[in-house]
Legacy VTK file of the C-alpha trace (Angstrom):
# vtk DataFile Version 3.0
C-alpha trace
ASCII
DATASET POLYDATA
POINTS 273 float
114.245 123.047 105.989
111.833 120.130 106.253
113.295 118.181 103.328
111.119 115.072 103.627
107.937 116.953 102.690
109.418 118.695 99.658
111.379 115.679 98.413
108.251 113.532 98.685
106.105 116.137 96.895
108.713 116.608 94.154
109.028 112.863 93.549
105.240 112.474 93.440
104.995 115.235 90.816
107.846 113.746 88.768
106.301 110.278 88.798
102.905 111.657 87.759
104.369 113.778 84.967
106.381 110.814 83.730
103.234 108.704 83.619
101.415 111.440 81.700
104.010 111.878 78.955
105.656 108.451 78.567
104.476 106.239 75.719
105.089 102.500 75.729
104.590 102.358 71.950
107.699 104.292 70.966
109.350 104.435 74.427
109.557 108.220 74.250
108.382 111.195 76.276
105.632 113.291 74.706
105.458 116.478 76.755
102.739 117.825 74.496
100.346 115.461 76.260
100.564 117.576 79.413
98.036 119.909 77.827
95.480 117.108 78.058
95.572 117.448 81.842
94.899 121.180 82.017
91.330 122.423 82.142
90.351 125.715 83.796
86.699 124.856 84.618
87.839 121.600 86.237
90.347 123.504 88.379
87.673 125.969 89.479
85.247 123.190 90.385
87.743 121.039 92.287
90.137 123.524 93.889
87.646 126.350 94.260
84.863 124.117 95.549
87.104 122.362 98.071
88.552 125.587 99.468
85.124 127.224 99.595
83.600 124.392 101.639
86.663 124.325 103.920
86.172 128.046 104.481
82.550 127.407 105.382
83.354 124.453 107.640
85.802 126.182 109.997
85.985 129.547 111.738
87.727 132.140 109.580
90.666 132.433 111.990
91.299 128.681 111.787
91.017 128.641 107.986
93.482 131.519 107.630
95.986 129.645 109.792
96.673 127.499 106.730
99.037 130.254 105.609
100.833 130.069 108.965
101.603 126.384 108.476
104.042 126.968 105.633
106.810 128.119 108.022
106.413 124.741 109.784
106.950 122.961 106.474
109.756 125.293 105.381
111.579 125.713 108.676
113.786 123.441 110.672
112.465 121.510 113.654
112.627 123.863 116.642
111.513 121.382 119.285
114.696 119.535 120.150
114.172 117.248 123.185
117.909 117.082 123.898
118.017 120.868 124.242
115.243 120.787 126.848
116.884 117.938 128.761
120.106 119.964 128.923
118.179 123.044 130.069
116.363 121.110 132.789
119.621 119.551 133.978
121.300 122.949 134.079
118.380 124.498 135.983
118.367 121.648 138.486
122.058 122.177 139.201
121.559 125.904 139.698
118.504 125.362 141.932
120.458 122.889 144.043
123.276 125.378 144.565
121.386 128.673 144.864
117.763 127.735 145.524
114.610 127.947 143.412
114.414 131.741 143.587
117.684 131.976 141.649
115.931 130.511 138.605
113.955 133.716 138.135
117.061 135.343 136.686
117.208 132.655 133.995
113.644 133.076 132.743
114.392 136.013 130.433
116.854 133.976 128.362
114.244 131.413 127.260
112.312 131.971 124.028
109.812 129.193 124.763
106.862 130.753 126.670
105.810 127.349 128.055
109.277 126.897 129.545
109.274 130.411 131.012
105.859 129.973 132.583
106.781 126.555 133.966
109.894 127.886 135.686
107.967 130.808 137.167
105.439 128.418 138.721
108.088 126.854 140.950
109.795 130.187 141.565
106.464 131.438 142.910
106.375 128.415 145.251
103.133 126.953 143.906
102.232 123.562 145.354
103.563 120.600 143.292
100.108 119.141 142.637
98.835 122.466 141.368
101.944 122.955 139.226
101.396 119.636 137.467
97.661 120.251 137.144
98.139 123.666 135.577
100.801 122.455 133.150
98.740 119.418 132.166
95.737 121.663 131.528
97.842 123.906 129.316
99.144 120.855 127.483
95.579 119.751 126.794
94.646 123.194 125.491
97.644 123.218 123.137
96.727 119.767 121.832
93.175 120.935 121.151
94.391 123.939 119.159
96.805 121.822 117.150
94.127 119.210 116.428
92.030 121.898 114.743
94.867 122.484 112.285
95.288 118.915 111.096
91.510 118.341 111.161
91.283 121.075 108.543
93.612 119.123 106.246
91.816 115.858 107.002
88.578 117.529 105.916
90.270 118.860 102.780
91.551 115.366 101.961
87.983 114.077 102.196
86.391 116.944 100.243
88.788 117.131 97.282
87.927 113.705 95.755
84.240 114.480 96.304
84.474 117.701 94.322
86.489 115.844 91.715
83.575 113.453 91.334
81.118 116.372 91.230
83.130 117.898 88.398
83.126 114.577 86.561
79.352 114.298 86.897
78.913 117.861 85.621
81.095 117.043 82.640
79.229 113.824 81.895
75.854 115.532 82.074
76.985 118.240 79.648
78.574 115.633 77.402
75.435 113.510 77.177
73.190 116.538 76.739
75.248 117.823 73.798
76.091 114.458 72.248
75.449 114.341 68.506
76.820 111.546 66.297
75.166 112.956 63.198
77.623 115.809 62.844
81.121 115.221 61.513
83.647 114.325 64.214
80.922 113.585 66.756
82.639 110.490 68.135
85.940 112.333 68.532
84.196 115.192 70.334
82.572 112.636 72.627
85.988 111.180 73.496
87.430 114.647 74.163
84.491 115.603 76.389
84.873 112.354 78.320
88.559 113.098 78.929
87.753 116.585 80.235
85.034 115.153 82.491
87.543 112.774 84.100
90.188 115.446 84.748
88.334 116.764 87.789
88.589 113.343 89.448
92.323 113.485 88.766
92.624 116.957 90.320
90.687 115.885 93.404
92.843 112.803 93.941
96.058 114.811 93.567
94.873 117.481 96.022
93.918 114.861 98.579
96.883 112.481 98.341
99.743 114.788 97.350
98.860 117.948 99.291
96.312 117.680 102.115
97.316 114.285 103.566
101.112 114.973 103.624
100.657 118.425 105.194
98.289 117.039 107.829
100.745 114.270 108.698
103.644 116.747 108.918
101.629 118.843 111.366
100.950 115.727 113.465
104.666 114.889 113.537
105.537 118.460 114.583
102.841 118.306 117.261
104.132 115.023 118.694
107.663 116.422 118.841
106.438 119.555 120.603
104.379 117.534 123.089
107.432 115.381 123.870
109.460 118.494 124.675
106.695 119.896 126.872
106.400 116.604 128.750
110.156 116.782 129.370
109.701 120.305 130.729
106.867 119.230 133.048
108.758 116.232 134.412
111.901 118.318 134.820
110.112 121.166 136.605
108.354 118.811 139.021
111.654 117.043 139.760
113.487 120.319 140.328
110.781 121.508 142.697
111.070 118.225 144.592
114.804 118.853 145.041
115.918 115.687 143.239
119.551 115.097 142.365
120.472 116.732 139.004
122.096 113.526 137.801
118.948 111.570 138.599
116.833 114.197 136.833
119.013 113.930 133.736
118.726 110.140 133.698
114.958 110.346 134.194
114.537 112.781 131.304
116.830 110.813 129.006
114.275 107.998 129.230
112.045 110.098 126.962
114.554 109.605 124.130
115.121 106.611 121.909
118.265 104.546 122.419
119.741 106.008 119.236
119.145 109.570 120.446
120.754 108.787 123.800
123.817 107.311 122.112
124.134 110.330 119.812
123.823 112.692 122.763
126.437 110.745 124.709
128.818 110.807 121.730
128.389 114.545 121.183
128.898 115.180 124.925
132.136 113.185 124.920
133.452 114.916 121.788
132.461 118.294 123.195
134.257 117.566 126.405
LINES 1 274
273 0 1 2 3 4 5 6 7 8 9 10 11 12 13 14 15 16 17 18 19 20 21 22 23 24 25 26 27 28 29 30 31 32 33 34 35 36 37 38 39 40 41 42 43 44 45 46 47 48 49 50 51 52 53 54 55 56 57 58 59 60 61 62 63 64 65 66 67 68 69 70 71 72 73 74 75 76 77 78 79 80 81 82 83 84 85 86 87 88 89 90 91 92 93 94 95 96 97 98 99 100 101 102 103 104 105 106 107 108 109 110 111 112 113 114 115 116 117 118 119 120 121 122 123 124 125 126 127 128 129 130 131 132 133 134 135 136 137 138 139 140 141 142 143 144 145 146 147 148 149 150 151 152 153 154 155 156 157 158 159 160 161 162 163 164 165 166 167 168 169 170 171 172 173 174 175 176 177 178 179 180 181 182 183 184 185 186 187 188 189 190 191 192 193 194 195 196 197 198 199 200 201 202 203 204 205 206 207 208 209 210 211 212 213 214 215 216 217 218 219 220 221 222 223 224 225 226 227 228 229 230 231 232 233 234 235 236 237 238 239 240 241 242 243 244 245 246 247 248 249 250 251 252 253 254 255 256 257 258 259 260 261 262 263 264 265 266 267 268 269 270 271 272
């Protein structure tokens, strides 16, 4: 599970709730104050308005992909660069012993379609320049599709505070239009209406900073990790096709990792051996 996202979201909620209910006067928590921050019309204006404009700003298929992003946030990171380096090293050793055609038998065991397609390109004896060109083109297409996903959350982060302000303006207009100090409790009603008017700004800020921005950043991190693994595959495939020494290929691909990752991989290899 992607703990960083959920721990961060949980802490943000806890800090906000604490700020809502804690009183400096008696140094106590007053959970009854939470009701001051709940208003159905404000939720409809801010949440409903933001999601409606997002729906109208993107193709339906892209908007509905929001529901497909939860497995990315819930699941473990599948793109492990060390795994792909080991696979490329293993394939290079097999190709050196048995030839490139022998790699066709290995394709079925890979779950990653990009890896399968990459191996088949060299099995089919495509020219090296065309192999790299085709894989780079596919990499660009993947990046474009992924960018659409985080652009959706960037747009949501921009829209939510705007709809919060719209809700505040609606509340202020209604408040001023119905303001009457002649009736009993008029000043108190004015204060209550002002509080309700400001809640929509609160909702918009929370949506933007605690939901849309973190999810968008998590998608960017997952994208960068996936692109790193695909770059390892491309470099490995080109090197295997060129007939380079497996040890040299391994060293070349290890350069994609940080020093800490290399040390961890070396330690696990030694303990495993």
